[in-house]
C-alpha positions as CSV (number, residue, x, y, z in Angstrom):
1,X,-66.3,5.1,-1.5
2,X,-68.7,2.3,-2.0
3,X,-71.7,1.2,0.0
4,X,-71.2,-1.8,2.3
5,X,-73.9,-4.0,3.7
6,X,-75.1,-3.4,7.3
7,X,-74.4,-7.1,8.1
8,X,-70.8,-6.6,7.1
9,X,-70.4,-3.5,9.1
10,X,-71.9,-5.3,12.2
11,X,-69.3,-8.0,11.8
12,X,-66.5,-5.5,11.3
13,X,-67.5,-3.6,14.4
14,X,-66.7,-6.6,16.5
15,X,-63.1,-6.6,15.1
16,X,-62.4,-2.9,15.5
17,X,-60.1,-1.6,18.2
18,X,-59.4,2.0,19.1
19,X,-55.9,3.2,19.5
20,X,-54.6,6.5,20.6
21,X,-51.2,7.6,19.3
22,X,-49.0,10.3,20.8
23,X,-46.8,12.4,18.6
24,X,-43.9,10.3,17.2
25,X,-45.7,7.0,17.9
26,X,-45.6,4.7,14.9
27,X,-48.7,3.3,13.3
28,X,-46.7,1.3,10.8
29,X,-43.2,0.7,12.2
30,X,-40.2,0.1,9.9
31,X,-39.3,-3.5,9.4
32,X,-42.5,-5.1,10.7
33,X,-45.2,-6.6,8.5
34,X,-48.4,-4.6,8.5
35,X,-51.4,-6.7,9.3
36,X,-54.0,-4.1,10.2
37,X,-55.8,-1.3,8.4
38,X,-56.7,1.8,10.2
39,X,-59.2,4.6,10.0
40,X,-57.6,7.9,11.2
41,X,-60.4,9.6,13.2
42,X,-58.3,12.6,14.3
43,X,-54.8,13.9,13.9
44,X,-52.1,13.7,11.2
45,X,-49.9,10.8,10.3
46,X,-46.9,10.9,8.0
47,X,-45.5,8.2,5.7
48,X,-41.8,8.8,5.5
49,X,-38.5,7.7,4.0
50,X,-35.1,7.8,5.7
51,X,-31.9,8.0,3.7
52,X,-28.8,6.1,4.8
53,X,-27.5,9.4,6.2
54,X,-30.6,9.8,8.4
55,X,-32.3,12.5,6.4
56,X,-36.1,12.1,6.4
57,X,-38.6,12.9,3.7
58,X,-42.4,12.9,4.2
59,X,-43.8,11.0,1.3
60,X,-47.4,11.5,2.3
61,X,-49.4,13.2,5.0
62,X,-52.7,11.7,6.1
63,X,-55.2,14.1,7.5
64,X,-58.2,12.7,9.4
65,X,-60.4,11.2,8.2
66,X,-58.3,8.9,6.2
67,X,-57.3,5.2,5.8
68,X,-53.8,4.5,7.2
69,X,-51.5,1.5,7.1
70,X,-48.7,0.5,4.8
71,X,-50.8,-1.0,2.0
72,X,-47.7,-2.4,0.2
73,X,-46.8,-4.4,3.3
74,X,-50.4,-5.5,3.8
75,X,-50.8,-6.9,0.3
76,X,-47.3,-8.3,-0.2
77,X,-46.6,-9.6,3.4
78,X,-43.2,-7.8,3.2
79,X,-41.9,-5.6,6.0
80,X,-42.8,-1.9,6.1
81,X,-40.2,0.2,4.3
82,X,-42.2,3.5,4.5
83,X,-43.1,3.8,8.2
84,X,-46.1,5.8,9.3
85,X,-45.9,8.0,12.4
86,X,-48.2,10.3,14.2
87,X,-47.2,13.9,14.1
88,X,-49.8,15.1,16.6
89,X,-52.1,13.2,19.0
90,X,-54.2,10.8,16.8
91,X,-57.1,8.4,17.2
92,X,-57.0,5.4,14.9
93,X,-59.6,2.7,14.6
94,X,-57.9,-0.5,13.5
95,X,-59.0,-3.9,12.2
96,X,-57.2,-6.9,10.8
97,X,-56.9,-6.8,7.1
98,X,-57.2,-10.6,6.7
99,X,-60.6,-10.6,8.4
100,X,-61.8,-8.3,5.7
101,X,-60.4,-10.6,3.0
102,X,-62.1,-13.6,4.7
103,X,-65.5,-11.9,4.5
104,X,-65.3,-11.2,0.7
105,X,-67.0,-14.4,-0.3
106,X,-69.9,-13.6,2.0
107,X,-70.0,-9.9,1.0
108,X,-68.8,-9.3,-2.6
109,X,-69.3,-5.6,-2.1
110,X,-66.0,-5.6,-0.2
111,X,-64.1,-6.4,-3.5
112,X,-65.6,-3.3,-5.1
113,X,-64.7,-1.2,-2.1
114,X,-61.1,-2.5,-2.1
115,X,-60.8,-1.9,-5.8
116,X,-62.0,1.7,-5.4
117,X,-59.6,2.2,-2.4
118,X,-56.6,0.9,-4.4
119,X,-57.5,3.1,-7.4
120,X,-57.8,6.1,-5.1
121,X,-54.4,5.4,-3.5
122,X,-52.8,5.0,-6.9
123,X,-54.2,8.3,-8.1
124,X,-53.0,10.1,-4.9
125,X,-49.6,8.7,-5.3
126,X,-49.4,9.7,-9.0
127,X,-50.6,13.2,-8.2
128,X,-47.9,13.5,-5.5
129,X,-45.2,12.3,-7.9
130,X,-46.3,14.8,-10.5
131,X,-46.3,17.6,-8.0
132,X,-42.7,16.8,-7.0
133,X,-41.4,16.8,-10.6
134,X,-43.6,19.6,-12.2
135,X,-44.0,22.2,-9.4
136,X,-41.4,24.2,-7.7
137,X,-41.3,24.2,-3.8
138,X,-43.3,27.5,-3.6
139,X,-46.0,26.1,-5.8
140,X,-46.1,22.8,-3.8
141,X,-46.4,24.8,-0.6
142,X,-49.3,27.0,-2.0
143,X,-51.1,23.8,-3.2
144,X,-50.7,22.3,0.3
145,X,-52.0,25.5,1.9
146,X,-55.1,25.4,-0.3
147,X,-55.7,21.8,0.6
148,X,-55.0,22.3,4.3
149,X,-55.3,26.0,5.1
150,X,-54.2,25.6,8.8
151,X,-51.1,23.5,8.0
152,X,-48.7,26.1,9.5
153,X,-50.5,25.8,12.9
154,X,-50.9,22.1,12.7
155,X,-47.4,20.9,12.1
156,X,-43.8,22.0,12.8
157,X,-42.1,23.8,10.0
158,X,-39.5,21.0,9.6
159,X,-42.3,18.4,8.9
160,X,-43.9,20.7,6.3
161,X,-40.5,21.2,4.7
162,X,-39.8,17.4,4.7
163,X,-43.1,16.9,2.9
164,X,-42.2,19.6,0.3
165,X,-38.7,18.1,-0.1
166,X,-36.9,21.2,1.0
167,X,-35.1,22.5,4.1
168,X,-36.9,24.4,6.9
169,X,-34.9,27.6,6.0
170,X,-36.1,27.3,2.4
171,X,-39.6,27.0,3.6
172,X,-39.1,30.1,5.8
173,X,-38.0,32.0,2.7
174,X,-41.0,30.8,0.8
175,X,-43.4,31.8,3.6
176,X,-41.8,35.3,3.8
177,X,-42.1,35.8,0.0
178,X,-45.7,34.8,-0.1
């Protein structure tokens, strides 16, 4: 995204911890304030929403390598409202966000990195919103398959359906008609 100085990376290395997540473990639990940022080394994590009736929608799927963590909670200090949960075994390298902020005066390159990261997150979110309103479920599924060709073997059908905003039976019909 943006080059970072070796001295910064050395300091960051001292702050990093490795965490293994089992399927259904939460990286960003609902209701807690997120204080760490993670780098997903392996696996898939979903960011999801739950309705008052218990129906879940996957707002975003993070495929390794990716940055994970509820960025809204991190920057606002408010509790997580879009939890992030492992869907398969995952390895995440985490570090405290405030430690990064504290190093910005010493390493101004971090500001550029954070800006590019925020811009990238914004663009991904906008793309996702446009897909939901401009593409039908079959088109969204085909686009997901192009981006992640092995998605059908990676995740259960109900998780893919939750990402597409449809039921598993609708996804089954889409798969059979493709």
